[in-house]
C-alpha positions as CSV (number, residue, x, y, z in Angstrom):
1,I,44.4,-20.5,22.2
2,K,41.1,-19.0,23.3
3,A,40.8,-17.0,26.5
4,P,38.5,-18.4,29.2
5,D,34.9,-17.1,29.3
6,H,35.1,-16.6,33.1
7,T,38.1,-16.0,35.3
8,F,36.0,-15.4,38.4
9,K,38.2,-12.4,39.2
10,E,35.1,-10.1,39.3
11,A,33.5,-12.0,42.2
12,S,36.8,-12.1,44.2
13,Y,37.4,-8.3,43.6
14,L,33.8,-7.3,44.6
15,Q,34.1,-9.5,47.7
16,Q,37.4,-7.8,48.6
17,L,35.7,-4.4,48.3
18,I,32.9,-5.6,50.6
19,D,35.2,-7.1,53.1
20,D,37.5,-4.1,53.3
21,Q,34.6,-1.5,53.0
22,V,36.4,0.3,50.3
23,P,34.7,3.5,49.1
24,V,34.1,3.4,45.3
25,R,32.8,5.7,42.6
26,V,30.5,4.1,40.0
27,R,30.0,5.6,36.5
28,L,26.7,4.6,35.0
29,S,26.0,4.2,31.3
30,D,24.4,7.6,31.2
31,N,27.6,9.1,32.7
32,Q,26.1,9.8,36.1
33,E,28.4,9.0,39.0
34,V,27.5,7.7,42.4
35,D,29.8,7.2,45.4
36,G,29.4,4.6,48.1
37,V,30.4,1.2,49.5
38,V,29.5,-2.1,47.8
39,E,27.4,-4.0,50.3
40,F,26.2,-6.9,48.2
41,Y,26.4,-8.2,44.6
42,D,25.1,-11.1,42.5
43,T,25.3,-11.9,38.8
44,H,22.9,-9.0,37.9
45,F,23.3,-6.1,40.3
46,L,25.3,-4.3,43.0
47,R,23.9,-2.8,46.2
48,L,25.7,0.4,46.9
49,T,25.4,1.9,50.4
50,R,25.7,5.7,50.5
51,A,26.3,8.1,53.4
52,G,23.5,10.6,53.8
53,A,21.6,9.3,50.7
54,P,19.4,6.4,49.8
55,N,21.1,3.1,49.1
56,L,21.0,2.0,45.5
57,F,20.6,-1.3,43.6
58,L,22.5,-0.9,40.4
59,F,22.1,-3.3,37.5
60,K,25.5,-4.4,36.2
61,Q,24.3,-3.9,32.6
62,D,24.0,-0.1,33.4
63,L,27.5,0.3,34.7
64,K,30.4,1.6,32.7
65,Y,33.0,1.1,35.4
66,L,33.9,1.6,39.0
67,Y,37.0,2.7,40.8
68,E,38.3,2.8,44.4
69,L,38.3,6.2,46.1
70,A,40.5,5.2,49.0
C-alpha cells in the first residue's frame, strides 16, 4: 500500500496557526531563524508578520521547519 501524495494536513495546520495567531519560529535552509506569526500562505510561500521588524515572504523551498513558540 502506497501512502497518499497529499494529506492536506499542511494547509489545515497553517490555517490553524493563522486563525489562532500562534507565534512561530522558522528555521531556514541556511540555519537562520526568524520569529513571527503566519499571516498568509499558498503553495509556494508563507508571509510572516514580525513585531518591530519588516514582514517577510518566505519561500517554502527555503524552509527546514517551523515550530510554535506559545
